N, C-alpha and C positions, 0 to 999 in steps of 0.2 A: 772413423765415422760421427762417433757421437759430437768429438773437439769440431769438425765439421761443422756439423746443425748448429755448435754454440757460437760459432763465428758468425754462421750466416745470419743468427738469430740477432747477437750484439751489431753488428751492421746494420740490421737493419733497426733497430731501436737506436741509432747514432743517427742515422739518417732521417727518422722520423723527428727526432731532440733538433737537428740542424734547424728545420723549417718550422719555427712556431708557428702557432695561431695567432691571426693579425689579432691585437690590443683594441679593446674599443676604449671608445670617448678619449682616443689620445690622436690630439690635430697634428698634421702634418701639413706642407705646402703640397699642393696639385698644377700651379701657376704660380712662378715667382712673381717678385714683386715688380710693379710696373708695366708688365704685358698688357692690362687694361688701365683705365684712365681712375681719375677718384670718384667718377661718375659711375665705377661697376656697381652692378644690381642686377636683378633679374633672375639669379640661375634658375633653369629649368631642365630637366635632363627627356628628351624626345625619343621616339619612339625607334629612331635610330641606334641609342644609349649613346650618343654624343650629348655634353652640358653646354647648352645657350647660354651667351651671357654677355650684357649690353657694354657697351662702349671699349671696344676692342681698339687698341693704341691712340683714338679717336673719338670723340664725342658722337653722335649719331650713325653708328656703328652698332650688331652684333657680332658678334665673335662664338666661332666653336670650340669645343675643347673635346679631346679625345681620354679615353679611358688613363693614358700615359701622360696628361695633362700638358701633350701639345696645342696650342691654340693657334686659329685662323679665320680669317674675315669668312662670315656667312652673305650677311649683306652689309651695302648701306641703306640708312631709311631716306626718304624723302627730305628735300631740305626744308628745314625749320622746324624738324621731328627729332626728337631724342626721346631715347628705350628707356624705361624703368622695369616695372616686372612682366614678367613670361607667363606664359601658361599654356599648355596644350589642348587639345580637345581630343576625346577617345577618335576621330576619324585624322588626326596627326596635324591637323590646321595649327598654326603659331599664331598667339594673342598677344599684344607688346601692347602694355601703357604708354602712349609719349604724352609726358607732360608739359613736353613745349608745344606741342601744336593741337593739345585738349584732346586727343584722339583716342579711340581703343582701333589699334592696326591690326591687319590681319595678314599671315604669311602662307603659301603655300610652300611648305618646305622643295619639293620635288622641281616646281620651276623657280620657286624663291621669288613668286608675284608676290606684291605687298600691293595691299588697298586700307581704305579707311573702312573700316567692320562699323564703328560707331562716333560720332563727334557733338559734345553738345560745348557751344561759348560761355555756357552759365559753369562748367569744372574750370575748377584751379587749375589742379593741374595733377590729373591722374596719374594714380603715385603708385598701387600696388596691385594685383590681381586675384581673386578665385574665381575657381570655375568648378559647376555642380558636372555627376557623369550625364547630365542631360545636356548641355553644352552653355547654361545659365552663366553670365557673368555674375562678378561685383569689383568694385573698385571702392578703395580709398580714394580722397580728395582733400587733401591738407591744404590750408591757410596759414602758413609759417608764419609770415608777417603780424597775424592776428591771432596765432596760437587756438586755430579754429579749423573747423573743418567738415565735410559731407561724406556720406555714402551712398555711392548709385549702384543700380542694376542694371546691367545691360541682356535683355531677353536674348533668345535662338534668332532674333528677326533684326538684330541691329537695335531696337528702340533703346533709349536710356528713359529709364524711370528714378527719382531720386529719391532715396530711400528713410534721409535724414540728413538734416540739417541742422544747423547751432553746435555741435559736437566739438570735442576738443581736437589735438593736431591729429588728424585719423592716418593711420600708416599702415600696419599687416592686417593683413585680410586671409582668414582659411576656413576653409571647406571641410569640418569631422569627414570622416572615411566612412561613415551610414549616413551620410548626406543629412542629419537631422540636427545640425547647428553651424551658425555660424559666428566666426572670430573676428574682431575687430580693437584693433589695438591704438591708444592717445599716447604719442609720444613723447610731449610735454608733461601732459598730467601723468603719466605713465600706470595707465588705465587698460584693462583688456577685461573688454566685453563680450558676452554669449549671448546668443539670440538663439531661442524655436527657428529650424529653419522647413517651410514648408516644400514640395514639390515643384508647385508653381512660382517658387523663389520669394514668394512673402517672406517677413521676420516678425517676430511676435516675442513678448516676454523678454523684453532686458533686463539683464542682470552683472553684476559686478563678477565679475572669474578673478582677477587677483589683481592687485595695487604693486606696485612696487616702489620703494622709497627714496632709490637712487638712480642715476642716470638714465635714460633713455630708449629706447624700444622702436626696433624698425621690423623687416619683417620676419614672417611666422609662417610655419606650415606646423601640419599633422601626420603621425606617424601612422601604420597600420593599425597600431592598438589604440589610436584615438589620444594620444598624448598629444600637444599646443609645445614645441619646440619654435623658440623666440630669440631673434638675436637682440642683445640688447647692447645696445650703440654706447659707447662711452667706458663699460664694463669688462667689454672684450671677451665674452662669454657667451654660450646658447644656454637658455634656462629651458627647463622641461619641467612642465606643468602638466598634472593631470585633468581627467575632464570635470575632477570635482574641484580644480581650482588648488589644489596643494601642489608644491616647487618641490619637486623630485630628489632635482639634481641641477649643477649647476657647471657646464663642459666648458673647459678653458681654451682660449684660440692664442693665438702666437701675436695677432693685430688686435688693437684696442678698439676697431669702428665697424664690428661687422653691419653691412647693410641688408642679407638676406641668407635664405638660405634652400637647400632641394633637398631633396630622398631619389636615390638611384642605386643602380648595382645591383650584386647579384641579392636576389629576396627584399629589394628596397633598403638594404641595412645600410648603405652608402650616404652619409650626409656631407653635401658642400656647400662652401658658405664665401661668399664673398666680402669682401675686407677693404672699405674706402682708405687708410691711412695708408693701404699697402699697394692698391691695385693688383691685387692677388685673391687669388682662392685656393682655400686650407679645407682637407677633408679628412673627415674623420668615419668610425663605423660603430655601429650599437648595436646592443643584444638583439 
């Protein structure tokens, strides 16, 4: 009888060892090369648990990716529109930065109905967007030709407000989980700025969070602890920066040109990264 108990215990031990815990900070493929175009961007996890990414197979589309990496067409955008950043509000509506149409589009996922939420011809090309819990949007607006940029706010009625002009090439933008900070980066100048953020969407007290000495930057997101994850375009890493501006780690990727990232999965501990040079999506887990 004792031998039987020992065998059961050893069998259980072997079974436990056969399924090791998921390795953290180790990137692997979720979606293979070439499924999306070189314009791959905008990853965002919807309330349905699917990952949404722009430019599935051709420009002007949005694809939907399941947890096991199967990608399919979600919508075709209106003619003349090309998506970039994507965000969801608390009601489950999707907002898309349409950089060729100078719009912010709104999509109701159940009906897949697309409308123009905000439009301003003074926008160079709305690139990435961030959203507060109350539904206020912020849009980066780079002018790549002149290495310049702007920052816009889109209020909950769709009104556009120019917050700042004369910036560098504004790109990634993110709201902190406590809703008290707004982060904006400048790709060419390699600066990451932080502002104090008020409940009404006004910003103040701009200061430099961190500056990198090489490579560019693209999209950014905050984890639940408030750390900032930055797609380091050309470096092939995701840089993790603390709210105090300290570089905590760099997570290596298989591709060299990450364009953006999103959090999702169980307890928001899975990261999804879009890669321009691969037209693919990589994923890794965090602690």
